C-alpha positions as CSV (number, residue, x, y, z in Angstrom):
1,M,-0.1,-0.2,0.2
2,T,1.6,3.5,-0.7
3,T,1.2,6.7,0.6
4,K,-1.1,8.0,-1.3
5,Q,-3.5,5.5,-1.0
6,F,-3.0,5.7,2.5
7,F,-4.3,9.3,2.7
8,T,-6.8,8.6,0.0
9,G,-8.8,6.2,2.4
10,F,-8.1,8.6,5.4
11,K,-9.0,11.7,3.7
12,T,-12.5,9.4,2.9
13,G,-12.9,7.9,6.2
14,M,-12.4,11.2,7.9
15,K,-15.5,12.5,5.6
16,N,-17.6,10.1,6.0
17,F,-16.9,10.2,10.1
18,G,-17.6,13.7,10.0
19,E,-20.8,13.6,8.5
20,N,-22.3,10.6,10.7
21,M,-21.5,12.5,13.5
22,S,-22.7,16.3,12.6
23,A,-25.9,14.0,11.0
24,I,-25.8,12.8,15.1
25,V,-24.9,15.8,16.6
26,N,-27.3,17.8,14.8
27,S,-30.2,15.3,15.6
28,I,-29.7,15.4,18.9
29,L,-29.8,19.4,19.6
30,L,-32.8,20.0,17.2
31,S,-34.1,17.5,19.2
32,I,-33.9,19.0,22.6
33,V,-34.9,22.4,20.6
34,Y,-38.1,21.2,20.1
35,F,-39.0,19.0,22.9
36,I,-37.5,22.8,25.1
37,G,-39.8,24.5,22.8
38,I,-43.1,22.9,22.2
39,G,-42.9,21.2,25.3
40,I,-43.2,24.0,27.5
41,T,-45.2,26.2,25.1
42,A,-47.8,23.0,25.3
43,F,-47.4,22.6,28.7
44,F,-47.7,26.6,29.6
45,A,-51.1,25.8,26.8
46,K,-52.4,23.3,29.4
47,I,-52.4,24.5,32.2
48,K,-53.7,28.2,30.9
49,K,-56.8,25.7,29.1
50,K,-55.3,27.7,26.1
51,N,-56.7,26.5,22.1
52,F,-54.7,27.4,19.6
53,L,-57.4,26.1,16.9
54,D,-60.9,26.2,16.7
55,K,-61.4,22.6,16.5
56,E,-65.3,22.7,17.4
57,I,-67.8,21.4,15.0
58,S,-71.3,23.5,14.9
59,L,-74.0,22.9,12.5
60,K,-75.1,25.9,13.4
61,R,-72.6,27.9,11.3
62,K,-72.2,28.6,7.4
63,S,-68.7,29.0,7.5
64,Y,-65.4,28.7,10.3
65,W,-63.7,32.1,9.2
66,N,-63.6,34.0,11.1
67,D,-63.9,37.8,10.7
68,L,-61.3,40.5,10.6
69,N,-61.9,43.4,13.2
70,L,-60.6,46.7,10.9
71,T,-62.2,48.6,12.9
72,K,-59.4,49.3,15.4
73,K,-57.7,51.3,12.8
74,K,-58.1,53.4,9.7
75,I,-58.1,51.4,6.5
76,E,-54.7,54.0,5.1
77,E,-52.5,52.8,8.0
78,Y,-52.9,49.1,6.7
79,Y,-51.4,49.8,3.4
80,K,-47.8,49.8,2.8
81,Q,-46.9,48.3,6.4
82,F,-44.1,45.9,6.1
């Protein structure tokens, strides 16, 4: 085995090792962030009995669209707001 083959194999092995380690570390870190961020939000939402989605089905309603309350500001204030 020549030194060129050794270093080529070493480079390929280190590249594969780095890619595998980055996949593992990223999965662990993103899982921690997800469970802390979503878990804490869900925990406090359940304590306060907050529903983020209206899931109640009513046969009396014609539509489930919510009306926008545009009377709080003048309509001109909504133009070019971004």
